[in-house]
C-alpha positions as CSV (number, residue, x, y, z in Angstrom):
1,M,-7.6,-24.8,-10.9
2,S,-10.2,-25.7,-8.7
3,D,-11.1,-21.8,-8.4
4,V,-12.4,-21.9,-12.2
5,V,-14.6,-25.1,-11.3
6,D,-16.1,-23.7,-8.9
7,Y,-16.4,-20.2,-10.7
8,E,-18.1,-22.3,-13.4
9,K,-20.3,-24.4,-11.0
10,T,-21.6,-21.2,-9.6
11,R,-22.0,-19.4,-12.8
12,S,-24.0,-22.3,-15.2
13,N,-24.8,-24.7,-12.2
14,R,-22.5,-27.3,-14.2
15,S,-19.6,-29.2,-12.6
16,L,-16.9,-29.4,-15.6
17,S,-13.9,-30.5,-13.2
18,G,-13.1,-33.2,-15.9
19,M,-12.9,-30.9,-18.6
20,V,-11.1,-28.1,-16.7
21,F,-8.4,-30.4,-15.6
22,S,-8.1,-32.4,-18.6
23,T,-7.6,-29.1,-20.7
24,N,-5.1,-27.8,-18.1
25,L,-2.9,-31.1,-18.4
26,F,-3.2,-30.8,-22.6
27,A,-1.9,-27.4,-22.6
28,I,1.0,-28.3,-20.1
29,K,1.8,-31.1,-22.4
30,L,1.4,-29.4,-25.4
31,G,3.7,-26.6,-23.9
32,I,6.4,-29.3,-22.9
33,A,6.4,-30.5,-26.6
34,I,6.7,-27.3,-28.2
35,G,9.1,-25.7,-25.6
36,G,11.4,-28.4,-26.3
37,A,11.0,-28.3,-29.8
38,A,11.6,-24.9,-30.0
39,V,14.8,-24.9,-27.9
40,G,16.1,-27.5,-30.6
41,W,15.1,-25.0,-33.3
42,I,17.1,-22.2,-32.0
43,L,20.2,-24.0,-31.2
44,A,20.0,-25.4,-34.7
45,W,19.4,-22.0,-36.2
46,S,22.3,-20.9,-34.2
47,G,25.1,-23.4,-35.6
48,Y,25.0,-25.1,-32.3
49,V,27.1,-28.4,-32.7
50,G,26.7,-31.0,-30.0
51,G,30.0,-32.8,-28.4
52,A,31.9,-29.6,-29.9
53,E,35.0,-28.4,-27.6
54,T,33.5,-24.7,-28.5
55,Q,30.8,-23.4,-29.9
56,T,30.3,-20.5,-32.3
57,A,29.6,-16.9,-30.6
58,E,26.0,-17.3,-32.4
59,A,25.5,-20.6,-30.4
60,V,26.7,-19.1,-27.1
61,T,24.6,-16.2,-27.6
62,A,21.5,-18.4,-28.1
63,I,22.1,-20.4,-25.0
64,N,22.4,-17.4,-23.2
65,L,19.2,-16.1,-24.5
66,L,17.5,-19.5,-23.9
67,Y,18.6,-19.2,-20.1
68,T,17.5,-15.3,-19.6
69,V,15.5,-13.3,-22.1
70,I,13.4,-15.8,-23.7
71,P,11.9,-16.9,-20.2
72,G,12.0,-13.4,-19.2
73,V,9.6,-12.5,-22.1
74,F,7.5,-15.6,-21.6
75,F,6.8,-14.6,-17.7
76,A,6.5,-11.4,-18.7
77,S,3.4,-11.6,-21.1
78,I,1.8,-14.4,-18.1
79,A,2.3,-11.7,-16.0
80,V,0.0,-9.4,-18.5
81,F,-2.2,-12.0,-18.8
82,M,-2.7,-12.6,-15.0
83,M,-3.7,-9.0,-14.9
84,F,-7.0,-9.6,-16.6
85,Y,-7.6,-12.9,-14.3
86,K,-10.8,-11.6,-11.9
87,L,-11.1,-14.4,-9.5
88,D,-9.3,-12.8,-6.5
89,N,-9.7,-14.0,-2.8
90,E,-13.0,-11.8,-2.3
91,H,-14.7,-12.9,-5.5
92,L,-13.7,-16.8,-4.3
93,E,-15.0,-16.4,-0.8
94,K,-18.4,-15.2,-2.4
95,I,-18.4,-18.3,-4.6
96,K,-17.4,-20.9,-1.8
97,A,-20.4,-19.5,-0.1
98,L,-22.8,-19.6,-2.9
99,L,-21.8,-23.3,-3.1
100,V,-22.2,-24.4,0.5
101,L,-25.8,-22.5,0.2
102,D,-26.6,-24.7,-2.5
103,A,-25.3,-28.0,-1.0
104,K,-27.7,-26.9,1.7
105,E,-30.4,-26.3,-0.4
106,N,-29.8,-29.6,-2.3
107,E,-29.6,-31.6,1.2
108,Q,-33.1,-30.3,2.3
109,R,-34.9,-31.7,-0.9
110,K,-36.6,-34.9,-0.6
111,P,-35.2,-37.5,-2.6
112,V,-37.3,-38.9,-5.2
113,A,-37.8,-42.6,-5.5
114,H,-36.5,-44.3,-8.8
115,N,-38.6,-46.8,-10.8
116,A,-36.5,-49.6,-9.6
117,E,-37.1,-48.8,-6.1
118,L,-40.9,-48.7,-6.2
119,G,-41.1,-52.5,-7.1
């Protein structure tokens, strides 16, 4: 996530670390909520009965899908999305160099006295 913050700092000269990290946390929480609900919906749709000694064939198939195929589909879709992620190591090194250069330029500037300090 810090790579995204650094990229945005060089792109727009704004530090949006709070926005990036809070958006990431919101997405994680939303994913956990939807994922947990989806498991319940799929099990209910398949006829799963909690506490039963045996389950129907549909319920067993749904449980197997929840452990194998469904996560595989999500991981494959994430892999496709990551193909469009352009922040590779070379690009990140350039970004870090730009940020170091900006920090040096800001250090060399003389601080401006505020009205409260002029007294």
